[in-house]
Structure formats: structure tokens, C-alpha cells
N, C-alpha and C positions, 0 to 999 in steps of 0.2 A: 817691979819694972813693968813698963808697957810692952805689949807684944807688937812688933812692927812687921808690916808686910811689904814695905817699900823702903829702899835705902838709896838716897841720892848723895853724890859725892862732888865736892869741888875738885878742880884739877890741879892748878898751880899750888904747890905747898901741901897737897894731900896725896895726889897720884904721882906727880913729878916735881922735881926741884922748881922753885919759883924763878922767874927771870931775875938776873942780877940788876941792881940799880944802875950800874955803869953801862950795861948793855942797853937799857931803856933810854938812858941819857944820850948815848951815841946815836941811837935810832931817831930820837927827837931832834937832835942837832942836824942830822942829815936831812930830815924833813924840812926844817927851816931853810937850810941851804938850797934845797930843791925848789923852793919858791922865792929864792933870791935874797934871803935874810942871813947874813953872816955873823952878826953880833946880836946875841940874845941875852937878856937878863936871866941870871941863874934862877931867880925866883919863879920866872915864867916856865922854865924848863921843869923845875921841881913840881909846879902845880900840875903840869901835864902828865908827868911821870907818876905822881902820887894819886892821880884820880880826879881829873878835871870834870866839871859839869858843862853842859851846853852853854850856859850863861858866861861862865868864866872863860871858856875857850873863845867865845866871841869877843870878850873884853881883851884878851891877850892878842888876838889877831888884829884888832882895831889899833893897838899900839904900833904895830909894824905895817899897818895899811895893807894887809893881805886878806884874800878871800878865805873865810873859814872852811868852806867845803874843799877848796883846792889844797889848803894846807893839811886838812885832816886826811884827805885821800893819800897824800904823801906820807904822813906820819904813820898811818895804819899799814901802808905798804912796807915801809922800812922797818917798822916794829915787828911785823910778822916774819919778814925775811930774816931779821936778826935772831928770832926764836928758832926758826928752821935751822939756821947755821949752827947754833949752839947745840941743838939736839943731834945734828949730823956729826958734829965734832966730839960729842960725848961729854961736853962740859955741863950739860943738863941731862939728868937721867931719871929713870923710874925708881921710886922708893922700893926697897926690898920687900916690905910688908904688904904691898899691893896684892901679892899672891893670896892673901887671906880672903880677898873678895870671892875667890872661887868657891869658898865654903858657905857662902850665903845662899839660902834656899829661895829667896824671894826676888822679885824684879829689882834691878838696879839701874841707875841712870847717872849722868854727869850734868851738872849745872855750873857754869863758870862765867866770870866776867871777861874772860879772854875771848878772842874772836871765835865764832862758830867754826870757821875753816881751820883755825889752829887746833881746836879740840879734835876735829876730824883727823888732822895730821897726827896728833899724839896717839889717838886710838889705833890708827893704822901702823904708825912707826913702831910702837911697842906691842903690837898684836893684842890689844885690849878690847877690840870691838866685840868679841863674843861675850864679854862680861856684862855689857850694858845694852839694855833694850832701847834706851833713848839717850840723846845728849843735846844740850843746848848751850851755846855760847852766844855772844852778841854779834849783831850785824856790824860790818865796818862802816858805820854811818855816825854822823854827829848825834842824831836823835837817840841812838842806842846808849849814849853816855848816861842819860837820865833813867835808863831802865836797868842799870847795873844794881847788884845787891848793895845796900839793903832793900832796894826795890824787889818786890816778890814776882815780878813779871815772868822771868824765865823759870823760876821754881814752879809757878802755877802752870806754865805750859807743860813742864815735865810731868807734873802730877796728873794733869788732864789726860796724858797719854797712857798712864799706867793705872791698873785696877788695884785698889787697896783702900783700907780704911784708916791706917795709921802709918805715917811716914817719918823717916829720920833723915836729917841732913847733916853731913859730915864735912866740916870745913876747918880752916886754920886762921880765921880772922874774926874780929868782932862783928863786922858787917855780915858774915855768914850766920852768926848766932842770931843777930837781929832779924835778918831776912827769914830765917827758918821760923822764928816765933811769930812774926807777922803773917806768915803763910799758914799758921796753925800746926806747925810741925815741931817735934822735939829736935834738939840739936846736939851735936858732938863737936867739941873743940879738940883738935889734934895738936899737941905741943911738939912741933918739929924743932930742930936746932935753931931755925930762924925766928921761932916764936917762943922760945924758952922763957924769956923775961917779959913777955907781953902781959900787961895788966888789963883785964877786961872790965868794962862798966856794965856790960850785959852778961848775965849768968847763964852759961850753957847747961843743958839738961845733964850732960855727961862731959867729962874731960878725960882724955886718954893720951898715951904717949906712942901708941902703935895701933895700926889698923887691925891687928890680931884681936884687940879687945872688942872690936865691932861685932865679931862673930858671937861673943857671949851676950852682948847687949841685944842684938837682933833675935837670937835664938832663945832668949830667956822666957 
């Protein structure tokens, strides 16, 4: 095994429950309604919820003759508010094994495709801030859509902030694995209940079912 001196974690699906599809759909519908669109093709909603690109978003907005910037501002506002509400209500929670991170001796960080402000909220709400030296989510802008993983943009920003020679990225999706390898990092794929049956075309360096296993990997 490689000896690692930096550990970076995804947030949704690794530290906390991922947002429910239904919640994201509701937030997207509310965003369309906020800009005057009351009837939306389900395919367009799914494209936005499942991870749109800048180009695809512009195409969708052109169908309804709405300004992409105005719509996206509404979508990000409703999406973030819906996440805060679920955390406050307790329907999204912290995974029990996150406590294992306290045993890691090296600098840790968070890198997520979620909003930077949402990650800040998560770290404060669950009192996780002392565990992480840096955290990066994306800005609530259209441009940030093309910087999401598997783009290495935010991973590289976190690595630049931390001193170390060998880093490990822990995620729960194929894009996490791909982003890590593109950034020159080894990867850990965490099989949570929502990803039990996920088939990966990219091979992670390690595959685990609990964050407790990360301690053994990092400390080996």
C-alpha cells in the first residue's frame, strides 16, 4: 500500500446522506415557476437534476425562452434551501462512521460538487469543521457546472492548500474515481446503501463499505 499524507472526502454520500431525487426535482420545478414556466418536460428536469452542463442548460432555457442566468440563480436558491430544510428536519443526516476521521493523523479536506456554501453549512451544522483544514464546493454560477468532478478543478485547489506528497480521495461515484485519478491521486469508492449495485467502468484504488476502513488504508 501507498503511504498517504492527505485525505480528501466527498460530502454527499460520504459524510452525509445524499439529497433525495424527489427533493431535487421539487426544487427545480419551483425554480422554473419562479421564472414564469409552469409546464416543463420531465426530460429537462431530469437533465438538470442529474448533472447538466453549461451547454445543455442553455439549450433547455432556450426551449422556454428564459434567461439562463436568471433561471440558474432561482434553481440554486431553491436547491440550497431545500437541502437546509432536510438537514434541519433530520431527514438527511450524518453517517455514523464519519467519527472514524478523527483517527486520521494527516490533513483532511472536503471537495464536493455541491455548493460551497452548502458544504460550509454541513460542516457547521454537524460540528465537523475541526476535522477539515480546507473545503471546496462549487460557486452558485452557471460557469461552475463545467468545473464539477470529474473535472479536477476543486481537487487541485484543495491539494494546493495542503502540504503533502501523496493524497487519497474518498467518494461514492464514478466521477469521484475518475477525478481523483486525473488529479494524480489514488481513490476510494465507498459503497453506501444508495450505491450498492453501482457498476463502475473506472476502477478505484480501493473499495470499502465503511469509513473505518480509511484509517487502515491511510495509516498503512
